[in-house]
Structure formats: C-alpha cells, structure tokens
C-alpha positions in Angstrom: 32.3 -107.9 86.7 36.1 -107.6 86.1 37.4 -109.1 82.9 40.6 -110.2 81.3 41.8 -111.2 77.9 42.5 -114.8 77.0 43.0 -117.2 74.1 39.9 -119.4 74.0 39.6 -122.5 71.8 36.0 -123.7 71.2 37.3 -126.7 69.1 40.5 -127.7 67.4 41.9 -124.9 65.2 39.0 -122.7 66.3 40.1 -119.9 68.7 39.6 -116.3 69.5 41.3 -113.8 71.9 38.4 -112.6 73.9 37.2 -111.2 77.2 36.6 -113.6 80.0 35.6 -113.0 83.7 38.6 -112.5 85.9 39.0 -115.8 87.7 38.7 -115.9 91.5 40.8 -118.4 93.4 39.1 -120.9 95.7 40.6 -122.5 98.9 44.3 -123.3 98.5 44.4 -121.6 95.1 46.4 -118.7 93.8 45.8 -116.2 91.0 48.8 -115.5 88.8 49.3 -112.4 86.7 51.0 -113.8 83.6 54.3 -112.1 82.7 55.0 -114.4 79.7 54.1 -117.9 78.5 56.1 -120.0 76.2 54.7 -121.6 73.0 56.0 -125.1 72.2 55.3 -128.0 69.9 52.8 -129.4 72.3 50.7 -126.3 71.7 50.7 -127.1 68.0 49.3 -130.6 68.8 46.6 -129.0 71.0 45.8 -126.6 68.2 45.2 -129.6 65.9 43.1 -131.5 68.5 45.8 -133.9 69.6 47.6 -134.7 72.9 44.6 -135.3 75.1 43.3 -131.7 74.8 39.8 -130.9 76.1 37.7 -128.0 74.8 36.7 -125.3 75.5 40.3 -124.5 76.5 42.8 -121.7 77.2 46.1 -123.4 76.4 49.6 -122.5 77.6 51.7 -124.5 80.1 55.1 -122.7 80.3 54.7 -119.7 82.5 56.4 -117.1 84.7 54.2 -114.7 86.5 53.5 -112.7 89.7 51.2 -113.8 92.5 48.2 -111.4 92.2 45.7 -112.8 94.7 45.5 -115.5 97.4 42.5 -117.7 98.0 41.5 -118.9 101.5 43.9 -121.1 103.4 47.0 -120.4 101.3 50.1 -120.7 103.5 53.1 -121.4 101.3 52.9 -118.6 98.6 53.5 -114.9 99.1 51.6 -112.1 97.4 53.7 -110.3 94.8 56.3 -113.0 94.4 57.6 -114.0 91.0 56.6 -117.6 90.4 56.4 -120.4 87.9 53.8 -123.2 87.9 54.1 -127.0 87.4 51.1 -127.6 85.0 50.9 -131.3 85.7 48.5 -132.3 88.4 48.4 -136.0 89.4 45.3 -137.3 91.2 47.2 -138.4 94.3 44.9 -141.3 94.9 45.5 -144.0 92.3 47.9 -146.9 92.6 50.6 -145.1 90.6 50.4 -141.9 92.7 50.4 -143.8 96.0 53.4 -145.9 94.9 55.5 -142.8 94.1 55.0 -142.9 90.3 52.7 -139.9 89.7 54.0 -139.4 86.1 52.0 -142.6 85.2 48.8 -141.3 86.8 45.9 -142.2 84.5 43.7 -139.4 86.0 46.2 -136.6 85.8 45.1 -133.1 84.8 47.3 -130.6 83.0 47.0 -126.9 82.9 46.9 -125.7 79.3 45.8 -129.2 78.1 42.8 -130.5 80.1 42.3 -127.3 82.2 42.7 -123.6 81.4 46.4 -122.5 81.1 48.4 -119.4 80.7 47.8 -117.8 77.3 45.8 -115.2 79.3 46.4 -112.2 81.4 45.6 -114.1 84.6 45.2 -117.7 85.7 44.1 -119.5 88.8 46.3 -122.5 89.9 46.6 -124.8 92.9 48.9 -123.6 95.6 50.9 -126.8 95.6 51.8 -126.3 91.9 53.4 -122.9 92.5 57.2 -122.5 92.7 59.2 -119.5 93.8 61.5 -118.0 91.1 62.2 -114.7 92.8 65.6 -113.3 91.7 65.7 -115.4 88.5 65.5 -113.4 85.2 62.0 -113.9 83.8 63.3 -115.1 80.5 65.2 -117.8 82.3 62.4 -118.6 84.8 60.0 -119.1 81.9 62.0 -122.3 81.0 61.2 -124.1 84.2 58.6 -126.4 82.7 60.7 -127.5 79.7 63.7 -127.9 81.9 61.7 -130.0 84.3 60.8 -132.3 81.4 64.5 -132.5 80.5 65.4 -133.4 84.1 62.8 -136.2 83.9 64.3 -137.3 80.6 67.7 -137.5 82.3 66.2 -139.5 85.1 64.8 -142.0 82.6 68.2 -142.5 81.0 70.4 -143.3 84.0 73.5 -142.2 82.1 76.7 -144.2 82.7 79.7 -141.9 83.3 81.8 -141.6 80.2 78.9 -142.1 77.8 78.6 -140.5 74.4 75.3 -138.8 73.7 73.5 -137.6 70.6 70.5 -135.3 70.6 68.4 -135.4 67.4 66.8 -132.0 67.3 68.1 -128.6 68.2 64.9 -127.2 69.6 64.8 -125.6 73.1 63.9 -128.8 74.9 66.6 -130.7 73.1 69.2 -128.1 74.0 68.1 -128.1 77.6 68.5 -131.9 77.8 71.9 -131.7 76.0 73.2 -129.5 78.8 71.9 -131.8 81.5 73.5 -134.8 79.7 76.8 -133.0 79.8 76.6 -132.5 83.6 74.9 -135.8 84.2 77.6 -138.2 83.1 78.1 -137.9 79.3 81.6 -136.9 78.4 80.7 -136.1 74.8 77.4 -134.5 73.7 76.5 -134.0 70.0 73.5 -132.2 68.7 72.1 -132.8 65.2 69.6 -130.4 63.6 68.5 -128.8 60.4 69.0 -125.1 61.1 72.4 -123.5 61.2 71.3 -120.8 63.7 70.0 -123.4 66.1 73.2 -125.5 65.8 75.2 -122.3 66.5 73.1 -121.8 69.7 73.8 -125.4 70.6 77.5 -124.8 70.4 77.2 -121.6 72.4 75.3 -123.5 75.2 78.1 -126.1 75.4 77.5 -128.9 72.9 80.8 -130.6 72.1 79.9 -131.2 68.5 77.0 -130.4 66.1 76.0 -132.1 62.9 73.7 -130.7 60.1 71.2 -133.4 59.2 69.3 -131.6 56.4 66.1 -133.1 55.3 65.6 -136.7 56.3 63.5 -139.2 54.3 63.6 -142.8 53.3 65.8 -142.1 50.3 68.7 -140.6 52.4 68.0 -142.2 55.8 71.0 -144.6 55.7 73.3 -141.9 54.4 72.4 -139.5 57.2 72.7 -142.4 59.7 76.2 -143.1 58.4 77.2 -139.5 58.7 75.9 -139.4 62.3 77.7 -142.6 63.3 80.9 -141.2 61.8 80.6 -138.1 64.0 80.5 -140.2 67.2 83.7 -140.5 69.3 84.3 -144.2 68.4 82.8 -143.9 64.9 80.2 -146.6 65.6 77.4 -144.7 67.1 76.4 -143.2 70.5 75.7 -144.8 73.9 72.6 -142.5 74.3 70.5 -141.2 71.5 67.6 -138.8 72.3 64.9 -138.3 69.7 63.8 -134.7 70.4 61.9 -133.8 67.3 58.7 -136.0 67.3 59.2 -136.3 63.5 58.9 -140.0 62.3 61.6 -139.7 59.7 64.1 -138.4 62.2 62.9 -141.0 64.7 63.9 -143.8 62.4 67.5 -142.7 62.7 67.6 -143.4 66.4 68.3 -147.2 66.5 70.7 -147.3 63.6 72.9 -144.6 65.2 72.9 -146.2 68.7 75.9 -148.3 69.8 75.4 -151.9 70.8 74.0 -152.0 74.3 73.0 -148.3 74.1 69.7 -146.6 74.9 67.2 -144.6 72.7 65.1 -142.0 74.5 61.8 -141.1 72.8 61.5 -137.5 74.1 59.9 -135.5 71.3 56.1 -135.3 71.0 54.8 -137.2 68.0 51.3 -137.3 66.7 49.2 -140.3 67.9 49.0 -141.6 64.4 52.7 -141.4 63.6 54.7 -144.6 63.2 58.4 -145.6 63.1 59.9 -148.5 61.3 62.3 -150.4 63.6 64.3 -153.5 62.9 63.4 -155.7 65.8 66.2 -158.2 65.1 68.7 -155.3 65.3 67.3 -154.2 68.6 67.4 -157.9 69.8 70.9 -158.7 68.5 72.6 -155.5 69.7 70.6 -155.3 73.0 69.3 -151.8 72.4 67.0 -150.3 75.1 64.2 -148.0 74.0 62.5 -145.9 76.7 60.0 -143.1 76.8 59.9 -139.8 78.7 56.5 -138.4 79.2 56.2 -134.9 80.8 57.2 -134.8 84.5 55.5 -134.5 87.9 58.2 -134.1 90.4 61.2 -132.4 88.7 60.5 -128.7 89.2 62.7 -128.2 92.2 65.7 -129.8 90.4 64.9 -127.8 87.2 64.7 -124.5 89.1 68.0 -125.2 90.9 69.7 -125.9 87.6 68.4 -122.6 86.2 69.4 -120.6 89.3 72.9 -122.1 89.3 73.5 -121.6 85.6 74.1 -125.3 85.1 71.3 -125.0 82.5 71.5 -121.8 80.5 68.9 -120.3 78.2 70.9 -117.6 76.5 69.8 -117.0 72.9 66.9 -119.4 73.1 64.0 -116.8 72.9 63.9 -115.5 69.4 60.3 -114.3 69.0 57.8 -112.4 71.3 54.2 -111.7 70.5 51.4 -109.9 72.4 48.4 -112.0 73.3 46.4 -110.4 70.5 48.8 -111.9 68.0 48.6 -115.5 69.2 48.0 -116.7 65.7 51.3 -115.3 64.6 53.0 -117.0 67.5 51.6 -120.4 66.5 52.6 -119.7 62.9 56.2 -118.9 63.9 56.5 -122.2 65.9 55.1 -124.1 63.0 56.8 -122.6 60.0 59.6 -120.1 60.8 63.0 -121.8 60.5 64.5 -118.9 62.6 62.1 -119.4 65.5 63.6 -121.1 68.5 61.6 -120.3 71.6 58.5 -118.2 71.0 56.8 -116.5 74.0 53.5 -114.7 74.4 53.6 -111.6 76.5 50.1 -110.5 77.8 
C-alpha cells in the first residue's frame, strides 16, 4: 500500500509526524499534492483542543497544491493544475444554507478542524471546494483562505466611504483586512501592533499610519486607548475598529477607541473561555455596533481575484518555512517568536 507523511493528532497537544495510507479520492473528489500549507493562530487553538476540533486529526486549512489524482465524475478540475481549497464545507440542507447564509450552518465541516487537512504530503478534498490559482505565485496563492476570511470581514462591516479604520493587530490576517479596508471605502487605515518589524510590513503594504501599542493590561489600558484615539484623523477615535488579535486585553481597547456611531468588528480568534469587559452604557449612549466575523463560506472567488490583481499584496508576510518533520518548530514559531509573521509548512 502506498503511503505518505502527515501530522496526526491523537488528542490535544499529542501529535506525531507519521506514515499514513495514501488517500484515494471517491466520486467528485480530488487528491491534492500539497506544495505548502500556512500555520495560523487557529492551528494553535486546535493544538490546545479548542475551536471545535475533532481527533484524531491532521490539521492545516491554508493550502496551495497541485491536482494529483481525480476521482470518478470530476468535471470542473484539471489534473496537474495549481489550486487552493476552501476548507469550509456547509451542509447545504439546513435552513441557513437554503436561505443563502451558509456561514451560519450549524452542521458545517472544516478541513483541518473537523476533517483531515493539509499538514500532509497529500489530501483528498471535494471537487466543489477546489479553486484554480494557476499563474499565481505559490506564496501568494497560499493566502487565499485568510484573504477570503478578510473579504468576509469587509462584508460584515459595510464600510461607509470616507471612514477611518483601525486594525488592532499586525498579523497576516489583520494586514490583509487593512488592505481591503483601504480599497473598500476607508480613506484612512491605521494599524496598531506590538512588533516593529510587523508594523514596518504594514506600512510597506499600504497602511496610512501605524501605532506601537506595546504590552496592554488593565494598568495601562486607558493610556493606550488615549494614544490610539489621538492617532485618529479627528482625534476622537475611529469609525471602524477591527480586533484582529483574539487577545482579551487588546479587545478591551476596541469600544473606547471607536467613534460615536462606529462599529467594532470581532475578527481575531479568542479562546472559548476568554472574556472582555465592556461598558454597556457607553455602547448604548454612543450607539456603537459590535459585530462578529466567523470564517467564510462564499468569499474565495473574490479573495483570489484580489490576490491575482494585486489589490491585496502578500510581500514580506512569509517569514518562516519548515519541513513537515519540523511541525513542532512551526507551531513554536507561531506561538513564541516575535519575528514570525506567516509561518508555512512545506512537505
């Protein structure tokens, strides 16, 4: 029996890189040879047993690969093409799916979360989840999934032309969304972060302003909020504030730095047990809107178009590459290395 190498979790924090049988695609399925797969904060949550993960599991949901084998009845995918894959698979049958709201599907599956993903040499995926990225540099094509999440975030915001926007967090997804905000109506986009190198990348990718937040805790929360408000065009906060870190301390900055009548987008992935302190009277008095943006289901075509056209750029975002055998180092880089921006695994 032919075999491949894959990261396999038996339980939270328990994984090995091991041999597994080479998967065979069934009807309307496609086998992908993985070129590279991105590691993100969600993978850290999965490592810890959070974020709806099911075990045993091969994680990984950001992929660019080559079509290696076609199952029966495949008609829309060509052998040998460079592709990416939407990992989010709605059921198609529930009320939300049938009403055009698949992102709210309670039965959705996710490659790399509830089904085996792409930290492997090969993966089998549904034909309908495969998207052509021929001609796109693989380092750019590998950002299709986080860019699709950013597109959905922009959809949730409905930015009013002329708005000012603040992105709290200078990670890859935050910088992708910052670029989309700039082309989606915001006339001023500010990125706040803790790492000078990441803020430099934000400026190189088009951020109008950057602010160093430093460490945020209850002792300096108001001081940091005041500094951020002072960096806004009108000096009284931002029309749109995106929380893109998932860190509770940073999240508590969101409402205080939002202008009256503005919107907070909860975009970063927090742990299920994390909590923010929010002043409900302030939200009430100033008519602040708070919205969430959870993954995406239908945004891949727009994301790929943005990457192809250069409207969304990824220059300088990939900082670390690891072979599959060093997956532990890849996770450690995402969790602990301040210089790590986007980390990818290259089978």
